[in-house]
C-alpha positions as CSV (number, residue, x, y, z in Angstrom):
1,E,-1.0,13.4,15.4
2,S,-4.0,12.1,13.7
3,N,-3.0,13.0,10.1
4,I,-2.6,10.1,7.2
5,R,-1.7,10.3,3.9
6,I,-2.1,7.7,1.2
7,L,-0.6,7.4,-2.3
8,G,-0.5,5.0,-4.8
9,G,-1.1,3.7,-8.4
10,E,-0.5,1.3,-11.4
11,N,3.1,2.3,-11.7
12,E,3.8,3.9,-8.4
13,K,5.0,2.4,-5.2
14,M,2.1,2.5,-2.2
15,S,3.0,4.7,0.7
16,Y,0.6,5.3,3.8
17,T,2.0,7.9,6.3
18,V,1.0,8.7,9.8
19,G,1.3,11.7,12.0
20,F,1.6,15.5,11.3
21,E,5.5,15.2,11.7
22,E,6.0,12.3,9.3
23,V,3.8,13.8,6.6
24,G,5.2,17.2,6.9
25,S,8.5,16.0,6.6
26,S,8.3,14.8,3.1
27,F,7.0,18.0,1.8
28,K,9.9,19.8,3.8
29,E,12.1,17.9,2.0
30,L,10.5,18.2,-1.2
31,F,10.5,22.3,-1.0
32,E,13.9,22.1,0.3
33,N,15.0,20.2,-2.8
34,N,12.8,22.4,-5.0
35,P,13.0,25.8,-3.7
36,E,11.9,27.8,-6.5
37,P,8.0,28.0,-6.9
38,T,6.4,26.2,-10.0
39,P,3.0,26.8,-11.7
40,N,0.3,24.4,-10.4
41,R,-0.4,22.1,-13.5
42,E,-3.4,20.0,-11.6
43,V,-6.8,20.3,-13.1
44,K,-9.4,19.1,-10.4
45,K,-13.2,18.2,-11.6
46,N,-16.2,16.7,-10.4
47,I,-15.8,17.8,-7.0
48,T,-18.0,16.7,-4.3
49,I,-17.7,18.5,-1.2
50,K,-19.9,17.7,2.1
51,V,-19.2,20.3,5.2
52,Y,-20.7,19.4,9.0
53,K,-20.1,20.9,12.0
54,D,-16.8,19.5,13.0
55,C,-15.5,17.5,9.7
56,A,-16.0,18.1,5.8
57,W,-14.6,15.6,3.3
58,V,-13.9,16.4,-0.4
59,V,-13.7,13.9,-3.4
60,F,-12.7,14.7,-6.7
61,E,-11.0,13.6,-10.0
62,E,-7.7,15.2,-10.9
63,E,-5.5,15.6,-13.8
64,D,-1.8,16.8,-13.6
65,F,0.0,18.4,-16.8
66,T,3.5,18.7,-17.7
67,E,5.1,22.5,-18.7
68,E,4.3,21.3,-22.2
69,C,0.6,20.7,-21.3
70,E,0.7,17.3,-22.1
71,S,-1.1,14.7,-19.6
72,N,1.2,13.4,-16.5
73,G,-1.5,11.2,-15.4
74,K,-5.2,11.2,-13.6
75,G,-6.5,10.2,-10.2
76,I,-8.9,10.2,-7.7
77,G,-8.4,12.3,-4.5
78,T,-10.1,11.8,-1.1
79,N,-9.1,14.9,1.4
80,F,-11.0,14.8,5.2
81,L,-10.7,17.9,7.4
82,E,-11.5,18.2,11.4
83,K,-12.3,21.4,12.9
84,V,-9.3,21.9,15.9
85,D,-9.4,24.7,18.2
86,G,-11.7,26.3,15.6
87,E,-9.2,25.8,12.5
88,W,-9.9,23.7,9.8
89,K,-6.9,20.8,9.6
90,F,-6.2,18.3,6.9
91,V,-6.1,14.6,8.5
92,Y,-6.6,12.2,5.6
93,L,-5.3,13.0,2.3
94,S,-5.8,9.9,-0.6
95,R,-4.2,9.9,-3.8
96,L,-5.2,7.0,-6.4
97,H,-3.4,7.3,-9.4
98,Y,-4.7,5.6,-12.6
């Protein structure tokens, strides 16, 4: 219930989604509309990771590429994780594209 996802950038609509069911439903729709696996075309660099007893955070730069290996945009990502019942769970995802 504490899951949050924030997306935004210069040429895209800002989105703010709260709750695992709501965040998960957007992924479910994406997977249902695109059932075939696609190669991962994201390159992450300048990664900073901090891990504590019950939480961790990650900040990184990323660049997405088309099938033709042309840049499709860059961004900064932030992920925050919490340990819930001994398992790591994403509770915050943020991508700011530029």
